[in-house]
C-alpha positions, 0 to 999 in steps of 0.5 A: 500500500502506498501510504502517502498516496492514501493519505493524500487522497483522503485529504483531497476528499476533505478539500485539502490539496496541499499535503507533504511528508517530512522525516520525524527526527531531531533537526540538529541543523536548526540548533545553531539558528535557534542558539543565535536567535537566543543570543541576540534576544530575538525570541519573543514571549510566545516562543518556546525557550528550550531549544531541545524541545524546538528541534526534537519532535519526538518529544511529542511521540517517541516512536514518531517516524513521519510528520504530515504537513498540511496547508489550509488556505484561508482567503475567500472570494469576497470583498474584505473591508478595511477595518484594521484586522489581518485577513487571517482573523476574519473567519472562525478561529483557525486553531479550532478549524484546522484542528478539526480537519487534522483530527479527521486525518488522524482517524484515517491514519489510525484506520491504516494501522498507524498511531498519530497526533495532531498539532495546530500552532500551539506547540514547539514544532518548527512548522515552517521548516517542516512544511518546507521539507515536506514540499508545501512551499518555500520560505520567502524573504518575509519569513513566511511559507509561500505555496504555489497555489495559494501564496502565503495565505495559508495556515499550517497544521502537522500530524506526527505518525509512527508510519514510515513515509518517505520525505517529499523533498531532499531540501536542506536548511542551507537552501533557505538562506539563499531565497532563490525563489524570491530572486532580487525582489525585496517588495516585502522589505519595502512594505514592512512598517517597522523594517523587522524584515530586511536584507540584513536580519529578521527581527520578529520582536518588532514585527507589526503583527506581534506589536498589535498583540503585545500587552505593552508597546512603546509610544513610537509604535503608535503611528507605525500601526497605521490603523492596524487592529490585529495582525499585519498583512503588509509583507503579504500584500506586496508579494508578487507570489500572492498576485495570482492565486487560488482561493479557499473552499473552506467555508469556516474561513469565510469572514464572520458578520461582525468582521464586516464592521469598521467602527472602532466604537463597537469595540471601544464600548464592548463589554465582557459578555458582548466580547465573549459572545462576539469574539469567542470564535475568532482568531483575534479573541484570545488576547482579550478585549483590552488589547483590541480596545487599546488598538481601536483607540490608537486607530481612531486617534492617529489613523482617523484623526478623531478625539478619544479623550471623551471615552470613559474606560473601565480599566486603569490599563486602558485609561493609561493608554488613552492618556499616552495616545492623547499626549503623543498626538498633541506632541506631534 
């Protein structure tokens, strides 16, 4: 039985057509990369600090032999209004959606006689590298996996199994450094608002997507947010590989109704029960309402140039940010 072909056919029955396989092993070639990032303080609060956990997927399954990598496209054929939310946040929470699909694939792998475990985002796997080895796409200068069919507008999910399946490619870590697919193009560098990606280095700690999700940010980032509420698509929108792509058929990623709203007031005035009812199924809800309210205040004051001093905010955290934003605006 051709196990890889059986799994690919089953995934196709679910509407998934970007599947690849990588050897489950210790990725020793990543050790120096992670060590250098640690030495340069390039790790952020969302990353695993233990390098051994990051390079050894067998920590999750000691008998693991293969990692199945699957890309989930999320961009739909619809008009996405400009409301400051990254395109990936518009549909249902991708953590739940991706995991529900992966669990179905896990069940199929079990029916083939294998054991399997599914992973979505919240793990220590080097998922972009695994996707690269599995042939899902290449790593672009913007540090994202770029697929031939869907560009970079994809989520990634992984399954570790004890089934032995040949790796889809013979790629190496050294090949990534050349960015040969990107050639001389540097449009993503030019479009990055904080220059977290450039020809000399990649610094995720000043990536605007990360900044919009941090609890504490410096005033200097206020104008650079440029109306962003959660996430940042600048390096994707400027990428030539995203110009002519197929769109997703995964219904769960279609924009939720409230994601067609561009009113900051609806967020600034939201209460706890309304937030839970509205954002509980959204990818941007996990950081809590105060982060979104803070970003809405910044958007309204500096992007739409409106007065925010009138708002009475039931939070010392938000009141402090309101005062900082007002002072910053007056000092410009």
